[in-house]
C-alpha positions in Angstrom: -54.9 55.9 80.4 -53.3 52.4 80.7 -50.0 53.9 81.7 -51.5 55.0 85.0 -52.7 51.6 86.0 -49.5 50.6 87.8 -49.6 53.8 89.8 -53.2 53.3 91.0 -53.1 49.5 91.5 -53.2 48.4 95.1 -50.8 45.6 94.1 -48.2 48.0 92.7 -47.7 51.7 93.6 -51.0 51.9 95.5 -51.9 55.5 94.9 -55.7 55.9 95.6 -56.8 58.4 93.1 -55.6 60.4 90.0 -55.4 63.4 92.3 -52.8 61.6 94.4 -50.6 61.3 91.2 -51.0 65.0 90.6 -50.0 65.7 94.2 -46.9 63.6 94.0 -45.7 65.3 90.8 -46.6 68.8 92.2 -44.7 68.0 95.4 -41.5 67.1 93.7 -39.4 70.1 92.7 -37.7 68.4 89.8 -40.9 66.9 88.4 -42.8 70.1 88.9 -40.2 72.0 86.9 -40.2 69.3 84.2 -44.0 69.5 84.0 -43.8 73.3 83.6 -41.2 73.0 80.8 -43.4 70.6 78.9 -46.8 72.2 79.4 -46.1 75.8 80.4 -45.7 77.5 83.8 -49.4 78.4 84.0 -50.8 75.0 83.1 -52.6 73.4 86.0 -51.3 70.0 87.2 -53.5 67.5 85.3 -53.3 63.7 85.5 -54.0 63.6 81.7 -50.8 65.5 81.0 -48.9 63.2 83.3 -50.2 60.2 81.5 -49.3 61.8 78.2 -45.8 62.3 79.3 -45.4 58.8 80.6 -46.8 57.3 77.4 -44.4 59.5 75.4 -41.5 58.2 77.4 -42.5 54.5 77.1 -42.8 54.9 73.4 -39.1 55.7 73.2 -38.2 52.3 74.7 -37.4 50.6 71.5 -35.0 47.9 70.8 -32.9 47.0 67.8 -29.9 45.3 69.2 -30.7 41.7 68.3 -29.1 39.1 66.0 -32.3 39.2 63.9 -31.7 43.0 63.4 -28.2 42.3 62.3 -29.4 39.7 59.9 -32.5 41.4 58.5 -31.5 45.1 58.4 -27.7 44.9 58.2 -27.6 41.9 55.8 -25.3 40.0 58.1 -26.2 36.5 57.0 -23.8 35.0 59.6 -25.7 36.6 62.5 -28.2 33.7 62.7 -27.9 30.0 62.1 -29.4 27.9 59.3 -32.1 26.6 61.7 -32.9 30.2 62.9 -33.1 31.4 59.3 -35.5 28.5 58.5 -37.6 29.5 61.5 -37.9 33.0 60.2 -39.0 31.8 56.8 -41.7 29.8 58.4 -42.6 32.7 60.7 -43.0 35.1 57.8 -44.5 32.5 55.4 -46.6 29.4 56.1 -47.1 30.1 59.8 -48.5 33.5 59.0 -47.1 35.0 62.2 -46.3 38.3 60.6 -50.1 39.0 60.1 -50.1 40.1 63.7 -46.4 40.2 64.7 -45.4 42.6 61.9 -42.0 43.0 60.3 -41.6 45.9 58.0 -39.0 47.0 55.5 -37.5 49.6 57.8 -38.8 48.6 61.3 -39.7 45.3 63.0 -41.9 46.0 66.0 -43.3 42.4 65.9 -46.7 43.6 66.8 -49.5 45.2 64.8 -50.8 47.0 68.0 -54.2 45.6 67.4 -56.5 43.4 69.5 -57.2 39.7 68.7 -58.9 36.7 70.3 -56.5 33.8 70.3 -58.6 31.6 72.6 -56.7 32.3 75.8 -59.0 32.4 78.9 -62.0 30.9 77.0 -62.5 28.4 79.7 -63.4 31.2 82.1 -66.1 32.5 79.7 -67.9 29.4 78.5 -70.2 28.8 81.5 -71.7 32.3 81.9 -70.7 34.8 79.3 -73.9 36.8 79.7 -73.5 37.1 83.5 -69.9 38.2 83.2 -70.8 40.8 80.6 -73.5 42.2 82.9 -71.0 42.3 85.8 -68.4 44.0 83.6 -70.7 46.7 82.4 -71.6 47.6 86.0 -67.9 48.0 87.1 -67.0 51.6 87.9 -64.1 52.8 85.8 -61.9 53.5 88.9 -62.5 50.0 90.1 -61.7 48.3 86.8 -58.0 47.7 87.4 -58.6 46.1 90.9 -61.4 43.9 89.5 -59.3 42.6 86.7 -56.5 41.7 89.0 -58.8 39.9 91.4 -61.1 38.0 89.0 -59.8 35.8 86.2 -63.3 35.5 84.8 -63.7 39.2 84.4 -60.1 39.6 83.1 -60.8 37.0 80.4 -63.3 39.4 78.8 -60.3 41.4 77.5 -60.8 44.5 75.4 -64.6 44.3 76.0 -64.0 45.7 79.5 -63.0 49.0 77.8 -65.2 49.1 74.7 -68.3 47.1 75.8 -68.4 45.8 72.2 -69.4 42.2 71.9 -66.8 41.6 69.2 -64.1 42.5 71.7 -64.9 39.7 74.1 -61.7 37.8 74.7 -59.6 40.1 72.6 -56.2 41.3 73.8 -53.5 43.5 72.2 -50.8 41.7 70.3 -47.6 41.8 72.3 -44.2 42.5 70.7 -42.1 39.3 70.5 -38.8 41.1 71.1 -36.9 39.5 74.0 -39.7 36.9 74.1 -37.6 34.1 75.4 -36.9 36.2 78.5 -40.5 36.7 79.4 -42.1 33.4 80.3 -44.8 32.5 81.2 -46.7 33.4 78.1 -50.1 34.9 77.1 -51.8 37.7 78.9 -52.7 35.5 81.9 -49.4 33.5 82.1 -51.2 30.3 81.4 -48.6 28.9 79.0 -45.3 28.0 80.6 -42.8 27.6 77.8 -41.9 29.1 74.5 -42.4 25.7 72.7 -46.0 25.5 74.1 -46.7 29.1 73.1 -45.5 28.4 69.6 -47.8 25.3 69.3 -50.8 27.3 70.6 -50.2 30.2 68.2 -49.8 27.8 65.2 -53.2 26.4 66.1 -54.9 29.8 66.0 -52.9 31.4 63.2 -51.8 28.8 60.6 -54.4 28.0 58.0 -54.2 24.3 58.8 -54.4 24.8 62.6 -50.8 23.9 62.9 -51.4 20.3 61.9 -48.7 20.2 59.2 -45.8 21.7 61.2 -43.3 19.0 62.1 -41.4 19.0 65.4 -38.3 20.1 63.5 -40.2 23.1 62.1 -41.6 24.0 65.5 -38.1 23.9 66.9 -36.9 26.2 64.1 -39.6 28.7 65.0 -38.5 28.6 68.7 -34.9 29.0 67.6 -35.8 32.0 65.5 -37.7 33.7 68.3 -34.5 33.5 70.5 -32.8 35.7 67.9 -35.0 38.5 68.9 -33.2 39.0 72.3 -31.2 42.1 72.7 -27.5 41.1 72.5 -26.9 42.1 76.1 -29.7 39.8 77.4 -29.8 36.1 77.5 -32.6 33.7 78.3 -32.5 32.0 81.8 -34.8 29.2 80.7 -33.4 27.3 77.6 -36.8 25.7 76.8 
């Protein structure tokens, strides 16, 4: 129930238990009525239902108001520049970015929703992976969110913290790239400051040649393309 983490995190909403969430919803006349409309008047207040409702709402927060959408879906070839179009061809072609940041015929979420290890946080794992794994397995589920926020080493284990599968060590869910130029710093731990640096890192891990054959001009084209993914009513504060 990832959607509940901000509510229970001591650094965010600070509610102590799932029961506190249930009490908050039950104590609000509007929310209580909305809950009854969704799940039935006789349905007990359950945090699982609250999480389901929050997740359903979050899934509606889609965006399709970018210059890329105008270019790709509306066939408005003037919506992006020659450099940006070149960047998209690299993105979908030789750079192999769409393997994870998917673009479909009818929709372009720019994420496959899957978990991948792109080497971020590896320096926190090298010295004592076995010790970190043992510590992670011993964490109580209710303490996981707090532990992740307080320990970079534990956080670097990624998806493993949920599945306890060795193959998931260091794996994180692919983020969407929409509005990406507005969301620096980059990577799950904020360890990469600029979009240019993030592109270089991703080329190293995604391109067949480890990014070696991408010129500065091509990297600039990729960065330019990524800026076309901003919603039209939003503009980057950092031009890097």
